[in-house]
Phi, psi and omega in degrees: 000131181297146178307314183296320178295316181300316182292323179292321178296316177301316181294324179292321178300311183300323179289324173304306181301319180297321178294321183294313180292345180274338176310136176315314190275356185278137178223143178254157181303132178085003186262350181295313179301315180300316180301313177300316182296322177289318180287325177092001175214151174266127179266118181237141171268131181226153181283173167256100183198126184304141180086331176256317178196108179207199175228147178275183186295336176275355178094005182274138180294137178217161182136158178305309182300318179298314184293328176296320178294320174301323178299321181295317182298317179297318184292312186277324188245349189067015185224106184288343180270356183278065185231154170230127192253139180232149175238137177226147169301153183301327183291348179242359187290316180293317180298328178291333179285309182304327184268353184067026174290330164231163186274326182207154175235130171248031192275029170067043176275126180291142184271104182233153176303322180297317181286322184293319187266337189273343185225160181277053181231154174241142180261140173271192181297142177296123184256357180201117177264133190213168171238163178260143180209193184230138167251145183225148169283126182242354175231109359286163184295143179247161173302325178299317186290336185272310188230351172064026181266331181211174183138171179262131177247128174273134180207154183269135178296144169082012181257160174298328179300315176301310180296323176296328177293319181295316178300318180297319178298312186293321185287319189248356175073023177294140177274056182266145170252126181270127174256098190265135179258156180275345178209166180297318181303310180300317184294312181297315186291325175301314181293319180294331178279006179063031172279354179216151176275337184226154174231123177255133185191172168296143186297328176300321177288315178302317181297312180283325181292318186259009193301310181299317184286333177281349180269355182244190180268023185293340178095024176246131179233147176260119184286154180284345184299141178245121181278323185194171175250160178224147168242114180264123191230153173288148178243139177218162179292153182281350194266010185223095184291322181302313185291326176301319186292319182298312177301317186293312186279342172294309177306311181303316181304318178296316178297312182294328179297317180293319178303320184271003180074023177264129183232176175302322185291324189245010185299315181301321181286323178299333180299335186252327195257350188279172177292179188298313185286336173293318178290324174298318180294318188272339182250341172115154171244091194309316184298328180279307184302323178293329178286331178283343182077027180243162175291153180300336187260022185299322185288320178301317177305315186294308189289324184284342182255328185245334180098177175277174183303316182299315178300316179297319182294312188293318181291335186259322183230344188259221189299334181267004183249173177289346188268336173048046174294140172289149180295321182055230182286350181275044179241156171306155183294336184281353175251014178090012176259194187246008177277122190213129178249133168309161175301138178264101179201000000 
């Protein structure tokens, strides 16, 4: 190869590489934390759903998904309020993660092998275990309410609920007509407008969205039937292992704090009086923390500012919320639930 040709080719390759690294969506391994620190906020995708992500009377963002985003901000920035929330249709949520338009998604995405293997996203620990069910209009009585053999079902496109409905129809021969919405909000409004006899969704969404209506004589009931189960987990991009670890262990820290009885109110005292694992959680595991790029007290910042998982659940969905959801499987393993954190050591 002639020297001039080789030099031209090298210059061309360098220009291509420079262009790729300058693209907004391009990310290099280990760069997410640096980007967050420079930006000053953690960007999260969250749903629009009562109890998970909405606004209180003062306009402040509240909800389980919102508080999980706050936990990440507390871990990385030491400021739980340093968050920026985005809403995407289900069809675009994963693309927003892959392109680094957001840092993490808490948009109630089911953890499935098709999503795990089919997209450039990584799932963190499941933060909400749920089942899929049906809400029905019962006043006036409909054919679906009487025998559930036929009727129109509202369901959101691109969800595992939609796929499970398709399988159920094929397997059992229900004469259901699916009325598909592009978003949960559109699907819910179609049901409330009585465009459908039934509404199919995760029960957590049904419970929070229809709570006021199921408590009155409005004629809506959530059926006890369980169509399928769901493990809802955070999503992050696959190209930054450090950030994956931070998201994973932040969720685990919330689980372990509840198991150990560490709360916002007593976290400072527990740093001195807790057992060995409690003290490691709150004061740090130096060999791990340095590799994560976090301060030694990152978990203390999370718990003292946001609370443990039980506190987050109760104020947004449970006994301290309007929805009063039972914890069910969303309890620590020592109480018969599925929430379990590996050892902090």
